C-alpha positions, 0 to 999 in steps of 0.5 A: 388667658388673662384679659389685659386693661392698660391703665391709661393714668400710669402708662402711655405717659409719653402722649395726652390723656386722651390720645392714650386710647389710640395708643393701647389699642395699636398695642392690641389692648382692648380694655383699659382702667383710668384712675380718675376719668373726670379730667376730660368730658365723658362724651370725650372718653366715649367717644375713644372707646367706641373709636378704638373698639375699647372697653372701660374696665375700670375707674375710681370714684372722685376721690378729692383733692389729691394735692391736700393728701385727699384720698376718698371719703367713704370713711370719713365721719362728717364727709357723707355728702362728699361721697354721696356726691362722689358717687353720683358723679362716677354713676354718671360717667359709669353710664356713659362709658359703659364701665361695670366696676367701680373703685371706692376708695376708704380715704385716709387716716387723720393723726388722732382719727377714731379708726372704730368711727371710720369702719362704721362710716366705712360700712353705712355708705357702702351699704347706701351706695350697694342699694342704690346700685343693687339692680345696676349691673356694677360692681363696686371694689375696695382695694387694699393700699400699702403704707409704703406707698400711701402712708395712713389709707385706711384699707390696707389689708385683705383681712379689713376688706374681708371683714367689710365685705361680709359685714356689707353683705352686698353681693356685688361689693367686691376685692380689687386685688391689686398683686403688687400693693399684696406682696408689699403688705401681706406677701403669700402670693398664690396662696392668698390668691387662691384663698381670695379669689371668690371675693375677687373683681378685680386684679392689678399687677406692676414689680415689685418693689418699684412699681415697673414692668410686671415682669421685674423685680422679687415677685412672679407676676408671670406665674401669678397670671398663669394661677389666675387663668388656672383658678378661671378668672374672667375679669381684667388685670390692670396693668398699673405700673411705671413703665422703666423707659417708654411704655412700647419698649417695656411690652415684651412681656405681654406678648403671650397676651395678645399685645404687640410692640 
């Protein structure tokens, strides 16, 4: 049975950040993920995880100033120092939160940018990051993000991520397969999930096209969770969606996975 992880940057917005851990645990979640945990001291988050017996399944490296349109540094020529600092910060948090999976955000394509240079920079930064984490037990993941939600994001397709994984050649560099983004950009969800399964270390879901609960919309995510189960997926499935009303009101679909609301 898939292991669901509540994304505390998207759901449980009804309560302040540090209270969301308890809210998730009260509904039966055993794991959580966060986009950027850096808004709170790592020791405070670690205390909430321990108190509520939760696993920190995933979080992102620092990605810069979102208000300025920044979405990561890893593929940006000239921002290598920023990427190294982001990795340092993420590793510090990962150790305290006992998190084993980190999402590396590539960054935005600036007008007139040389995308081949971006690709070389991304590969170089990932090789350095993978060398540094080779014996740490960590998994680094990349996520293709659709251009409707984030126009100009560098890592856009699964084929692009596949090629980068192959070029870097590190066994702990994997794919973060967000089925919401995959539906928007590429579709053919079951067949792509089956083909990409050997590269997949983390999965996320949300209903298409409006990014609400995964039982709403044009894509049958409940069916796809069964596909993942049949494939033997033993990682986490992050719930990265916007509740249509309240978080609790929209969790009925998850009862079969041990979530109660």
